[in-house]
C-alpha positions in Angstrom: 20.7 -91.6 -8.4 19.8 -94.5 -6.2 22.5 -96.7 -4.7 22.5 -100.3 -6.2 23.6 -103.7 -5.1 24.7 -106.0 -7.9 23.7 -109.6 -7.8 24.6 -111.6 -11.0 23.3 -109.4 -13.8 20.8 -107.6 -11.6 21.4 -104.1 -10.2 18.9 -103.8 -7.2 18.1 -100.5 -5.4 19.8 -100.7 -2.1 16.7 -100.2 0.0 14.9 -103.0 -1.8 18.0 -105.3 -1.3 18.2 -104.3 2.4 14.4 -105.0 2.9 14.7 -108.5 1.4 18.0 -109.4 2.9 17.2 -107.9 6.5 13.4 -108.6 6.9 11.9 -110.9 4.4 14.4 -113.7 3.8 15.3 -114.5 7.4 13.3 -117.5 8.6 12.0 -118.5 5.2 14.6 -121.2 4.6 15.3 -119.6 1.2 19.0 -119.0 0.4 19.8 -115.5 -0.8 21.8 -116.8 -3.8 18.8 -118.9 -4.8 16.5 -116.0 -4.6 18.5 -113.7 -6.6 19.4 -116.4 -9.2 15.8 -117.2 -9.5 14.7 -113.8 -9.9 17.4 -113.0 -12.5 16.2 -116.1 -14.5 12.5 -114.9 -14.3 13.5 -111.3 -15.4 15.6 -112.9 -18.3 12.5 -115.1 -19.3 10.0 -112.3 -19.2 12.0 -109.5 -20.7 11.2 -110.2 -24.3 7.5 -110.5 -23.7 7.6 -107.2 -21.6 9.4 -105.4 -24.4 6.7 -106.6 -26.9 3.9 -105.5 -24.6 5.5 -102.0 -24.0 5.7 -101.7 -27.7 2.0 -102.5 -28.1 1.2 -100.0 -25.3 3.2 -97.2 -27.3 1.3 -98.1 -30.4 -2.1 -97.8 -28.6 -1.1 -94.5 -26.8 -0.1 -93.1 -30.3 -3.4 -94.0 -31.6 -5.2 -92.5 -28.7 -3.0 -89.3 -29.1 -3.9 -89.1 -32.7 -7.6 -89.6 -32.1 -7.7 -86.8 -29.6 
C-alpha cells in the first residue's frame, strides 16, 4: 500500500506530497497550508457531482455490456 501524508481530511500519496512540497511550491508564494486547504475544499465541493457522474458511467457501461 502507498504511504500517505494526512493534511486535513486528505490522505495524499507521499510521493505526490513530496513533489508538491519540495519541487512545485517553493518560489510560488503559495503557502502549503493554503494549498491543501483549498484543494480539500475543491474535492469536497466536487465529490457529489463526481459520484453522480460515476453512477451515470456505470449505467452506460451496463447498457453497453447488455447490448454486446
